[in-house]
C-alpha positions as CSV (number, residue, x, y, z in Angstrom):
1,M,-0.2,0.0,0.0
2,D,1.6,3.5,-1.0
3,V,0.4,6.1,0.7
4,L,1.3,9.5,-0.9
5,F,0.7,11.5,2.3
6,H,-0.1,11.3,6.1
7,N,-0.2,15.0,7.0
8,V,-1.5,17.9,5.4
9,R,1.6,19.7,4.8
10,E,2.8,16.7,3.0
11,L,-0.4,16.7,1.0
12,V,0.2,20.5,0.2
13,E,3.4,20.1,-0.4
14,L,2.6,17.2,-3.1
15,A,0.2,19.1,-4.7
16,E,2.4,21.9,-5.6
17,K,5.2,20.2,-6.3
18,E,3.0,18.6,-9.2
19,N,1.1,20.8,-10.0
20,K,-2.4,19.1,-9.1
21,L,-5.2,19.5,-7.3
22,I,-5.9,18.7,-3.9
23,S,-8.7,16.4,-4.9
24,E,-6.4,14.8,-8.0
25,I,-3.9,14.1,-5.4
26,M,-6.6,12.0,-3.2
27,I,-8.0,10.0,-6.2
28,E,-4.2,8.8,-7.1
29,Q,-3.9,8.2,-3.4
30,E,-7.2,5.5,-3.7
31,M,-6.0,4.2,-6.6
32,N,-2.6,3.2,-5.0
33,M,-4.2,2.2,-1.4
34,T,-6.7,0.3,-3.0
35,G,-5.9,-1.0,-6.4
36,R,-9.0,-0.5,-8.2
37,S,-8.6,2.0,-11.6
38,R,-9.4,6.0,-11.6
39,E,-13.2,5.3,-12.9
40,E,-14.4,2.7,-10.4
41,I,-13.0,5.1,-7.8
42,F,-14.2,8.1,-8.9
43,A,-17.8,6.2,-9.9
44,Q,-18.1,5.3,-6.1
45,M,-17.7,9.1,-5.1
46,D,-20.4,9.9,-7.4
47,R,-22.6,7.6,-6.2
48,N,-21.9,9.0,-2.8
49,L,-22.9,12.6,-3.9
50,V,-26.4,10.8,-5.3
51,V,-27.4,10.1,-1.7
52,M,-26.1,13.4,-0.6
53,E,-28.1,15.2,-3.4
54,Q,-31.3,12.7,-2.1
55,A,-30.6,13.5,1.3
56,V,-30.9,17.4,0.9
57,E,-34.0,17.4,-1.3
58,R,-36.1,15.1,1.3
59,G,-34.8,17.3,4.0
60,L,-36.1,20.5,2.6
61,N,-39.2,19.1,1.8
62,G,-39.8,18.9,5.4
63,V,-39.1,15.8,7.7
64,Q,-40.3,14.9,11.8
65,S,-37.5,12.6,13.7
66,V,-39.3,9.4,15.5
67,S,-38.5,10.8,18.8
68,G,-39.9,14.5,17.8
69,L,-36.9,16.2,19.2
70,T,-35.8,17.7,15.5
71,G,-37.4,17.9,12.1
72,G,-38.5,20.9,10.1
73,D,-36.2,23.2,10.8
74,A,-34.2,23.3,7.1
75,V,-37.7,24.5,6.2
76,L,-38.0,27.3,8.2
77,L,-34.8,28.4,7.0
78,Q,-35.9,28.0,3.4
79,N,-38.6,30.1,4.1
80,Y,-36.9,32.8,5.9
81,I,-34.4,33.3,2.9
82,A,-37.4,33.5,0.5
83,S,-39.0,36.3,2.9
84,G,-35.6,38.7,1.9
85,K,-35.1,39.5,5.5
86,S,-32.0,37.4,6.2
87,L,-29.3,39.0,8.0
88,S,-26.5,36.7,7.2
89,G,-26.7,36.4,4.0
90,D,-28.8,34.2,0.9
91,L,-25.6,32.3,0.6
92,L,-24.7,31.4,4.2
93,L,-28.0,30.4,5.2
94,D,-28.6,28.0,2.5
95,A,-25.5,26.2,3.1
96,V,-27.0,26.3,6.7
97,S,-30.4,24.9,5.6
98,K,-28.7,22.0,3.7
99,A,-26.6,21.0,6.5
100,V,-30.1,20.8,8.9
101,A,-31.9,19.4,6.3
102,T,-28.8,16.3,5.8
103,N,-29.0,16.1,9.9
104,E,-32.7,15.7,10.0
105,V,-33.0,13.0,7.4
106,N,-30.1,11.2,9.9
107,A,-32.3,11.5,12.8
108,A,-35.7,10.6,10.9
109,M,-33.7,7.2,9.7
110,G,-33.6,8.4,6.3
111,T,-30.2,7.5,4.5
112,I,-27.2,9.9,4.4
113,C,-23.5,9.5,3.5
114,A,-21.1,10.4,6.3
115,T,-18.7,12.7,6.1
116,P,-16.7,12.0,8.3
117,T,-19.7,10.6,10.5
118,A,-23.4,10.5,10.7
119,G,-23.3,13.3,13.3
120,S,-21.4,15.3,11.2
121,A,-23.0,14.4,8.0
122,G,-24.6,17.9,6.9
123,V,-21.6,19.7,6.6
124,V,-20.0,18.9,3.7
125,P,-23.2,18.4,1.5
126,G,-24.8,21.7,3.1
127,T,-22.0,23.4,1.7
128,L,-21.3,21.8,-1.5
129,F,-25.0,22.3,-2.5
130,A,-25.3,25.8,-1.4
131,V,-22.0,27.1,-3.6
132,K,-23.1,24.8,-6.2
133,N,-25.7,28.0,-7.1
134,K,-22.9,30.4,-7.0
135,L,-19.9,28.7,-8.3
136,N,-21.7,26.7,-11.0
137,P,-19.4,23.5,-10.9
138,T,-19.6,20.6,-13.3
139,R,-20.5,17.2,-12.1
140,E,-16.9,16.4,-12.1
141,Q,-16.3,19.3,-9.8
142,M,-18.8,18.3,-7.1
143,I,-17.2,14.9,-7.1
144,N,-13.8,16.1,-6.7
145,F,-14.9,18.5,-4.2
146,L,-15.9,15.3,-1.9
147,F,-12.5,14.0,-3.2
148,T,-10.9,17.0,-1.3
149,S,-12.6,17.3,2.0
150,G,-11.7,13.3,2.1
151,A,-8.2,14.1,1.5
152,F,-8.6,16.3,5.0
153,G,-10.4,14.0,6.6
154,F,-7.6,11.4,5.6
155,V,-5.3,13.2,7.6
156,V,-7.6,13.8,10.7
157,A,-8.5,10.3,10.9
158,N,-4.8,9.0,10.6
159,N,-3.4,11.9,13.1
160,A,-6.4,11.9,15.4
161,F,-9.3,11.0,15.3
162,I,-13.0,12.0,13.9
163,S,-15.9,10.0,16.5
164,G,-17.1,12.6,19.1
165,A,-16.5,8.9,21.7
166,A,-13.2,9.7,20.9
167,G,-12.7,13.2,20.6
168,G,-16.0,15.3,21.2
169,C,-17.6,16.9,18.5
170,Q,-14.6,18.9,18.0
171,A,-13.5,15.4,15.9
172,E,-17.1,15.3,13.9
173,V,-18.3,18.6,13.4
174,G,-15.2,20.3,13.9
175,S,-13.2,18.5,10.9
176,A,-16.1,18.0,8.8
177,A,-16.5,21.9,9.0
178,G,-12.4,22.3,8.3
179,M,-13.0,19.3,5.1
180,A,-15.7,21.7,3.7
181,A,-14.1,24.9,3.9
182,A,-10.5,23.1,2.0
183,A,-12.8,22.1,-0.9
184,I,-14.8,25.0,-1.0
185,V,-11.8,27.2,-1.4
186,E,-11.1,24.6,-3.8
187,M,-13.8,24.8,-5.9
188,A,-13.7,28.6,-6.2
189,G,-9.7,28.9,-7.6
190,G,-8.0,28.8,-4.6
191,T,-4.7,27.3,-4.3
192,P,-3.8,24.1,-2.2
193,A,-2.2,26.5,0.6
194,Q,-5.2,27.9,1.2
195,C,-7.7,25.1,1.0
196,S,-4.3,23.8,4.3
197,E,-5.4,27.7,5.5
198,A,-9.1,27.5,5.5
199,F,-8.9,24.0,7.3
200,A,-6.4,25.5,10.0
201,I,-9.2,28.4,10.8
202,T,-12.1,26.3,10.8
203,L,-10.8,23.9,12.9
204,K,-9.1,25.9,15.9
205,N,-12.6,27.8,15.9
206,M,-14.4,25.0,16.9
207,L,-11.8,23.0,19.5
208,G,-13.1,22.3,22.7
209,L,-16.7,21.1,21.1
210,V,-18.2,18.6,23.0
211,C,-20.4,16.0,22.3
212,D,-23.2,15.7,24.5
213,P,-26.1,14.1,22.5
214,V,-30.0,14.7,25.0
215,A,-31.1,10.9,25.5
216,G,-28.2,9.8,23.6
217,L,-29.8,10.6,20.2
218,V,-27.5,12.2,17.4
219,E,-30.5,15.0,17.2
220,V,-30.0,17.2,20.1
221,P,-27.7,19.8,19.7
222,C,-26.0,17.7,17.2
223,V,-28.4,19.1,14.2
224,K,-27.7,22.7,14.8
225,R,-24.1,22.0,15.7
226,N,-23.9,21.3,11.7
227,A,-25.2,24.4,11.0
228,M,-22.9,26.5,12.7
229,G,-19.9,23.9,11.3
230,A,-21.3,25.1,7.9
231,A,-21.3,28.9,8.8
232,N,-18.0,28.7,10.3
233,A,-16.6,26.3,7.0
234,M,-18.0,29.6,4.3
235,V,-16.8,32.0,6.4
236,A,-13.6,30.5,7.2
237,A,-13.2,29.3,3.6
238,D,-13.5,33.0,2.3
239,M,-11.0,34.3,4.7
240,A,-8.6,31.7,3.1
241,L,-9.8,33.5,-0.5
242,A,-8.8,37.0,0.6
243,G,-5.4,35.8,1.7
244,I,-5.7,35.3,5.5
245,T,-3.6,32.5,6.7
246,S,-3.7,30.8,10.5
247,R,-0.7,31.8,12.4
248,I,-0.9,28.2,13.5
249,P,0.0,25.5,11.0
250,C,-2.8,22.9,9.8
251,D,-1.2,19.8,11.2
252,E,-0.7,21.4,14.5
253,V,-4.2,22.3,15.0
254,I,-5.0,18.9,14.2
255,G,-2.3,18.1,16.9
256,A,-4.1,20.5,19.4
257,M,-7.4,18.6,18.7
258,F,-6.1,15.3,19.6
259,R,-4.5,16.5,22.5
260,I,-7.8,18.5,23.6
261,G,-9.7,15.3,23.2
262,Q,-7.6,13.2,25.3
263,T,-7.9,15.5,28.3
264,M,-11.7,15.6,27.8
265,H,-13.7,13.8,30.3
266,P,-15.9,10.8,29.3
267,S,-19.3,12.6,30.2
268,L,-18.5,14.8,27.4
269,K,-17.5,12.1,25.0
270,E,-21.1,11.0,23.4
271,T,-21.8,9.6,26.7
272,A,-24.8,11.7,27.4
273,R,-24.1,12.2,30.8
274,G,-22.7,15.8,30.7
275,G,-23.1,18.9,28.9
276,L,-26.5,19.9,27.4
277,A,-27.3,16.1,28.2
278,A,-27.4,16.9,32.0
279,T,-29.2,20.0,31.8
280,P,-33.0,19.8,33.8
281,T,-34.0,20.0,29.9
282,G,-31.8,17.3,28.7
283,K,-32.4,15.0,31.2
284,A,-36.3,15.8,31.2
285,L,-36.6,15.4,27.1
286,A,-34.4,11.6,27.9
287,A,-36.9,10.5,30.8
288,K,-40.3,11.5,28.5
289,I,-38.7,10.0,25.7
290,F,-37.3,6.5,27.0
291,G,-40.2,6.9,29.8
292,S,-37.6,6.7,32.9
293,A,-35.1,9.0,34.1
294,V,-31.8,9.1,33.3
295,E,-28.7,9.6,35.1
296,V,-26.2,11.8,34.2
297,D,-22.9,12.8,36.5
């Protein structure tokens, strides 16, 4: 198995040396690691994109989770955008609404594409299908968006963690937001180095984010964290494209996230025993859903 890059520094240096996009480097990495052809790898990612499209569409039509904790917020956001009264800007809110739509589908037991996990599945497609309306990419460029995000996800998964149980929500939504920011930059014509800066800016502003699902369900606050992750990614991408850099290198930000996750108390890592899950309302919701009191630390 020939691994072309292990960290972001190597990824960017390789892309610059060979004058290739990060997405292309990731495709080559997949070919080397799996022995599959470019066509096979591209076709698989195209299928992932289809799943994302369908999830966004379903969520924007309105869904409701079995627990009743989540559902319908993506529709509310689209209605608000249509009202012309939005303060954050239509593109930003469109990304937020589509991120929410995806996670509402996940909560409603629908099919989504984990990016990098189910709990953080909204950020990458949410931003992709929002910037699609701005940048008018080809289908190939949309698939490349997923390869670029995957390249950064690969680095995080192999140098830190991507699960809330291991590192808190910083490892899930934080990683997803960074992945999305990097991919947005490439699609907008930014350099590999700017992709790296966007990831770093995004993740360092989500460090320490805990995983505290109310009632142990991937709904509250998970759906809204995907919303804010999408917004974070959009802003960080703009900052990087403007020429702003992270004073802390990308790989060091990932390393910091790893160390923070290691020191995070177990109650804040997907156990539903701390944070928002331990609030009076959080405990009451858990008792209502499961019919009994839920003990927390």
